C-alpha positions, 0 to 999 in steps of 0.5 A: 432123587429123594428116595423114601419120599413120596411125589407128593412129599417129593413135590412139597420139598421142591416147591418149597427149596423153590420158594426159599431160593426166589424169597433169598434172592428177591430179598438180595436184590432188594438189599443190594439196591439200598432199599430197606428190608421189610416184607413189602420191600422185597414182595417187590422184586418177586416179580421179577423172578415170576409173574404175581398176577398168574393164579396158578403160581398163587401158592408159591407166591403164598410160600415165597412169601412165608419163607420171605418173613421167615428170614425176615423174622431172623434177621431182626432177631439176630439184630436183637440179640447182638444188642 
């Protein structure tokens, strides 16, 4: 799996996938719950998947925040283009 990558590259790749997956699930839960899709609202749902107070998860939480921002930026850009 993931041949041609160093162990560090594989770990970084898997952390990125994990962060994106959690971000997408939080976005989906926020949307289905009827909350406006804002970064603050979505971040509130991240706690359903992991403990945001756990100091060992801070790097992952930061990556989740970046993934949320990427999706919300994409959504805003799509809405602007649709006008």
